[in-house]
C-alpha positions in Angstrom: 66.5 143.0 108.6 68.7 145.9 109.8 67.9 144.8 113.3 69.2 141.3 112.7 72.4 142.7 111.1 73.1 144.9 114.1 72.3 142.1 116.6 74.5 139.7 114.8 77.3 142.2 114.6 77.1 143.0 118.3 76.2 139.6 119.9 78.8 137.6 117.8 81.6 139.1 119.9 81.6 142.4 118.0 82.1 140.2 114.9 85.8 140.3 115.5 86.2 136.8 114.1 86.2 135.9 110.4 83.3 133.5 110.9 81.2 136.5 112.2 82.3 139.3 110.0 81.8 137.6 106.7 78.2 136.9 107.2 77.9 140.4 108.5 79.4 141.8 105.4 77.2 139.7 103.1 74.0 140.6 105.0 74.9 144.3 105.0 75.7 144.3 101.2 72.4 142.5 100.4 70.4 144.8 102.6 71.8 147.9 101.2 71.5 146.7 97.5 67.9 145.7 98.2 67.0 149.2 99.6 68.9 151.1 96.9 66.6 149.8 94.2 63.0 150.5 95.4 60.0 150.0 93.1 59.0 153.7 93.6 60.7 156.8 92.8 62.7 158.5 95.6 64.6 161.9 95.2 68.3 161.2 95.2 69.5 160.1 98.5 72.3 160.5 99.2 73.7 163.1 96.8 75.6 162.2 93.7 78.8 163.8 95.1 78.9 161.6 98.1 78.3 158.5 96.0 81.2 159.6 93.9 83.3 160.2 96.9 82.6 156.8 98.4 83.4 155.2 95.0 86.7 157.1 94.7 87.7 155.9 98.1 87.0 152.3 97.0 89.0 152.8 93.8 92.0 154.3 95.8 92.0 151.2 97.9 91.8 148.9 95.0 94.7 150.7 93.3 96.9 149.5 96.3 96.1 146.0 95.1 97.3 146.5 91.5 100.7 144.7 90.8 103.4 147.1 89.8 106.8 146.5 88.3 109.5 146.6 90.9 111.0 149.8 89.3 107.7 151.6 89.5 107.1 150.3 93.1 110.5 151.7 94.2 109.5 155.1 93.0 105.9 155.4 94.5 106.7 153.4 97.7 110.5 153.2 98.3 110.2 151.4 101.6 107.9 148.7 100.4 110.5 146.8 98.7 112.5 146.3 101.8 109.6 145.0 103.7 108.4 142.7 100.9 111.8 141.2 100.7 111.2 139.8 104.3 107.5 139.1 103.9 107.1 137.6 100.4 109.3 134.6 99.5 108.5 134.9 95.8 109.5 138.5 95.8 112.6 138.0 97.8 113.7 135.2 95.6 113.1 137.4 92.5 110.7 134.8 91.2 108.5 137.7 90.4 109.3 141.4 89.8 105.7 142.6 90.5 103.9 143.3 93.7 101.0 145.5 94.9 101.7 148.6 96.8 100.0 146.9 99.8 102.5 144.9 101.8 99.7 142.4 102.7 97.2 142.2 99.7 94.9 139.7 101.4 94.4 142.0 104.4 93.6 144.9 102.1 91.1 142.8 100.1 89.4 141.9 103.4 89.1 145.6 104.4 88.0 146.7 101.0 85.2 144.1 101.0 84.0 145.2 104.4 84.1 148.9 103.3 81.9 148.1 100.3 79.4 146.2 102.5 79.1 148.9 105.1 79.0 151.7 102.5 76.1 149.9 100.8 74.4 149.5 104.1 74.7 153.2 104.9 73.3 154.1 101.4 70.5 151.6 101.8 69.5 152.9 105.2 69.5 156.5 104.0 67.2 155.5 101.1 64.8 153.3 103.2 64.3 155.6 106.0 63.7 158.4 103.6 60.5 156.4 102.7 59.4 155.1 106.2 61.0 157.3 108.6 63.8 156.5 111.1 61.7 156.0 114.2 61.5 152.3 114.0 65.1 151.6 113.3 66.2 153.7 116.2 63.7 152.0 118.5 65.2 148.8 117.4 68.8 150.0 118.3 67.5 151.0 121.7 66.1 147.7 122.2 69.3 145.9 121.2 71.2 148.4 123.5 69.1 147.1 126.5 69.9 143.5 125.7 73.7 144.2 125.4 73.5 146.4 128.6 71.8 143.7 130.6 74.3 141.0 129.4 77.3 143.2 130.4 75.9 144.2 133.8 74.9 140.6 134.7 78.0 139.0 133.4 80.4 141.5 135.0 80.4 140.1 138.6 80.4 136.5 137.4 83.0 136.7 134.5 85.4 133.7 134.8 87.2 134.1 131.6 84.3 132.9 129.3 81.8 135.2 127.6 78.2 133.9 127.8 79.6 131.4 130.2 81.1 129.1 127.4 83.2 131.2 125.0 86.9 131.7 125.9 88.3 134.6 124.0 91.1 133.7 121.5 92.9 136.8 122.3 93.7 138.3 125.7 91.7 141.3 126.6 89.3 142.9 129.1 85.7 141.6 127.9 82.6 143.3 128.8 79.2 141.9 127.7 79.6 140.1 124.4 82.7 142.2 123.4 86.2 141.0 123.7 87.3 144.5 124.8 85.4 146.7 127.2 86.4 149.8 125.1 84.6 148.3 122.1 81.5 147.6 124.0 81.6 151.2 125.3 82.1 152.4 121.6 79.0 150.6 120.6 77.0 152.2 123.5 78.5 155.7 122.7 76.7 155.4 119.4 73.5 153.9 120.5 72.9 156.1 123.5 72.7 159.4 121.6 70.4 157.8 119.1 68.1 156.8 121.9 68.4 160.3 123.4 67.2 161.7 120.0 64.1 159.3 120.0 63.3 160.5 123.6 63.5 164.1 122.7 61.3 163.6 119.8 58.7 162.0 122.0 58.9 164.9 124.4 58.8 167.5 121.6 55.7 165.8 120.1 53.9 165.8 123.5 54.7 169.4 124.6 52.0 171.3 122.5 49.3 169.2 124.0 50.4 169.2 127.7 52.2 172.6 128.1 49.1 174.3 129.2 48.5 173.1 132.7 49.4 170.4 135.3 46.2 168.5 134.8 47.1 167.8 131.2 50.5 166.8 132.1 49.3 164.2 134.7 46.8 162.7 132.3 49.4 162.4 129.6 51.4 160.3 131.9 48.7 157.6 131.7 48.8 157.6 127.8 50.6 155.1 125.6 52.7 157.9 124.3 54.0 158.6 127.8 54.6 154.9 128.4 56.9 154.9 125.3 58.9 158.0 126.5 59.4 156.5 130.0 60.5 153.1 128.6 63.0 155.0 126.4 64.2 156.9 129.4 64.6 153.7 131.4 66.4 152.1 128.5 68.9 154.8 128.2 69.5 154.8 131.9 70.5 151.1 131.9 72.6 151.6 128.8 74.4 154.6 130.4 75.1 152.4 133.5 76.6 149.7 131.5 78.8 152.2 129.7 80.1 153.6 133.0 80.6 150.2 134.4 83.2 149.5 131.6 85.4 152.1 133.3 86.6 153.1 129.9 88.0 156.6 130.4 87.7 157.7 126.7 84.1 156.4 126.7 83.1 158.2 129.9 84.4 161.4 128.6 82.8 161.0 125.2 79.5 160.1 127.0 79.7 163.2 129.0 80.3 165.3 125.9 77.4 163.7 124.1 75.0 164.4 127.0 76.2 168.0 127.2 75.6 168.5 123.4 72.2 166.9 123.5 71.2 168.9 126.6 72.3 172.1 125.0 70.4 171.4 121.8 67.3 170.4 123.9 67.3 173.6 125.9 67.8 175.7 122.6 65.5 173.9 120.4 62.6 172.6 122.4 59.6 175.1 122.8 59.6 177.1 126.0 58.1 175.4 128.8 58.4 172.4 131.2 59.9 170.2 128.4 63.2 172.0 128.5 63.7 171.6 132.3 62.5 168.0 132.2 64.9 166.8 129.5 67.8 168.8 130.8 67.2 167.4 134.4 66.9 163.9 133.1 70.3 164.1 131.4 71.9 165.5 134.5 70.2 162.8 136.5 71.5 160.1 134.0 75.1 161.1 134.7 74.6 161.2 138.4 72.9 157.9 138.3 75.6 156.1 136.3 78.5 157.6 138.3 76.7 157.3 141.7 76.0 153.5 141.0 79.6 152.8 140.3 80.9 155.1 142.9 82.5 158.5 142.6 85.6 157.3 144.3 85.9 154.4 141.8 85.5 156.8 138.8 88.0 159.3 140.2 90.5 156.6 141.0 90.2 155.3 137.4 91.0 158.7 136.0 93.6 159.3 138.6 95.5 156.2 137.3 96.0 157.7 133.9 99.4 158.6 132.8 99.1 162.0 131.0 102.9 162.1 130.1 102.4 159.1 127.7 98.7 159.3 127.2 98.5 155.9 128.8 101.3 154.4 126.8 99.8 155.6 123.5 102.4 158.3 122.8 105.2 155.9 122.0 102.8 153.8 119.8 101.9 157.0 117.9 105.6 157.8 117.4 106.1 154.5 115.8 103.1 155.1 113.7 104.5 158.4 112.5 107.6 156.5 111.3 105.3 154.3 109.2 103.6 157.5 107.9 106.9 159.1 106.9 107.9 156.0 104.9 104.6 155.5 103.2 103.3 159.0 103.0 102.3 158.7 99.3 100.6 155.4 98.8 100.4 154.0 102.4 101.4 150.5 103.5 98.0 149.2 102.4 94.6 149.3 104.0 94.4 147.0 107.1 98.1 146.3 107.1 99.1 148.2 110.2 99.6 145.0 112.1 102.0 143.8 109.4 104.0 147.0 109.3 104.5 147.0 113.0 106.5 143.8 112.7 109.3 146.1 111.4 108.4 149.5 113.1 107.3 148.7 116.6 109.6 149.7 119.4 107.0 150.4 122.2 105.2 147.7 124.4 107.8 145.0 123.6 105.8 142.2 125.2 103.0 142.6 122.7 102.5 142.7 119.0 100.5 145.8 118.3 98.0 145.5 115.4 96.2 148.8 115.9 97.6 152.2 116.4 95.0 153.2 119.2 94.2 156.2 117.0 92.1 155.4 113.9 93.3 158.6 112.1 96.9 158.0 112.4 96.4 154.4 111.4 94.5 155.4 108.3 97.3 157.9 107.4 99.9 155.1 107.8 97.8 152.5 105.8 96.4 154.9 103.0 98.9 157.7 102.7 97.8 160.6 100.4 96.4 158.1 98.0 93.5 157.1 100.4 93.7 160.2 102.8 92.7 162.8 100.3 89.6 161.1 99.0 88.6 160.2 102.5 88.9 163.7 103.7 86.9 164.9 100.7 84.1 162.4 101.3 83.9 163.2 104.9 83.5 166.9 104.0 80.8 166.0 101.5 79.1 163.8 104.1 79.1 166.8 106.6 77.7 169.1 104.0 74.8 166.8 103.0 74.0 166.2 106.7 73.9 170.0 107.3 71.5 170.2 104.4 69.2 167.6 105.7 69.2 169.4 109.1 67.9 172.6 107.4 64.9 170.8 106.0 64.2 168.7 109.1 61.3 169.2 111.4 59.7 167.5 114.3 60.9 163.9 115.1 63.1 163.8 112.0 65.3 166.5 113.5 65.7 164.9 116.9 66.5 161.5 115.5 69.0 163.0 113.1 70.6 165.0 116.0 70.9 161.6 117.9 72.6 159.8 115.0 75.0 162.7 114.3 75.8 163.0 118.1 76.5 159.2 118.3 78.9 159.5 115.3 80.7 162.5 116.9 81.1 160.5 120.2 82.7 157.6 118.7 84.8 159.8 116.4 86.1 161.5 119.7 86.8 158.0 121.2 88.7 157.0 118.0 91.5 159.4 118.9 92.7 156.9 121.5 91.0 153.7 120.7 89.9 151.6 117.7 86.3 150.7 118.4 85.3 151.3 114.8 87.6 148.6 113.6 85.2 146.1 115.1 82.8 145.1 112.3 79.9 145.0 114.6 80.6 148.7 115.6 81.3 149.7 112.0 77.8 148.3 111.0 76.1 150.4 113.7 78.1 153.5 112.5 76.9 152.9 109.0 73.3 152.7 110.0 73.6 156.0 112.0 75.3 157.6 109.1 72.5 156.5 106.9 70.0 158.0 109.4 71.9 161.3 109.4 71.7 161.5 105.7 68.0 160.6 105.2 65.4 163.0 104.0 62.3 163.7 106.1 59.5 161.7 104.4 57.0 164.6 105.1 59.2 166.5 102.5 57.5 164.6 99.7 53.9 165.2 100.9 51.7 162.8 102.7 50.3 161.2 99.6 53.7 160.3 98.1 54.8 159.0 101.4 51.8 156.8 101.9 52.3 155.3 98.4 55.9 154.6 99.1 55.4 153.1 102.5 52.7 150.8 101.1 54.6 149.6 98.1 58.2 149.5 99.2 59.6 146.7 101.6 61.2 148.3 104.7 64.8 147.8 105.3 64.3 147.9 109.0 61.7 145.3 109.3 62.8 142.0 110.9 
């Protein structure tokens, strides 16, 4: 079922439209709730402190929706009254003396609902793969990545303004594959590729003890089913990497290079001594060369050469406007998912377009959430990092590599989020939630083979189709 959710989220144009993201939210919520209540005992996954942190974030967002008397609203959010006088007719006419701290409550309700759905999906995935293992769900992500990559590669030279040959995007952009914006497609691939790398490294690590003795065993291994799986994963990653480079997204290419470097470093450091280290490192180097070489080094260099470092490609003026929002709403924020409304009053850059995103998710969260949301979010992220670190300590074998791939994917998209807003696409957010769940899961072998077998036999899998 997780595969269906991720496929819908990506193939339905990144679920950017309301007819796509509401079914995605309902499916994510149901999947998460179903997996959180298994019929067998599972040690607490995730930790109680992380559950509390996620809950506090939701409560903080809900507090932004509580109607407050105007006298109190003027104290906690002095600038809100001025904006609401132009946004809300009832408030401006003094027909009501109460209003929520959010300047657009309906937008905040939408964001809160999506947050709850994806948080449930993350927790459900963490619980489910702690029972069954994460290999199958990562394999499904790789398979879906191949489908998206092929759509993007094939559609690129024939694109005539219509995605899939029939859908004309409502908003202007630079589509790639099924996504309305090439940077959002690249953001999805930035998460899926490292996860595929993790599964690939897991296959190599599992084979090494049997084939590291002589060349005869290595050649014989190439004819095995296990080798076929590894080679298919390697080919899948190559096609996905090519599609990412073809987007010519500078932020994504840099994040991709960083994720490849990180995975290569860990492979050389972690894999047992022998041919496996050189094979994996050589493959990753070849992957970058293949992607850049196919597109053309001149084209890639020209793309980076066209960047404007003085304004960070026109983002610096946008961020300066965002800082003005942060300064006026530093305590309670303007309301989750209200940045596009606030820019009606604060935008001075890019006068020909209305900016609904800050092109930096961290600054946008600070503007929308203030300290009210910012503090619990930072605490929850710190708790998440602590729990993932603990899971790494107990990880062995495939579980370690798959977890590493999931974490690397999250780091890559977090890097891209400094200049883009890929994670604001619900389809991308769903994939991030799944990877976060994989990063948090506990190795099923930690419970003992008998316990794991019992749970696998009696608990429906969240990752089954």
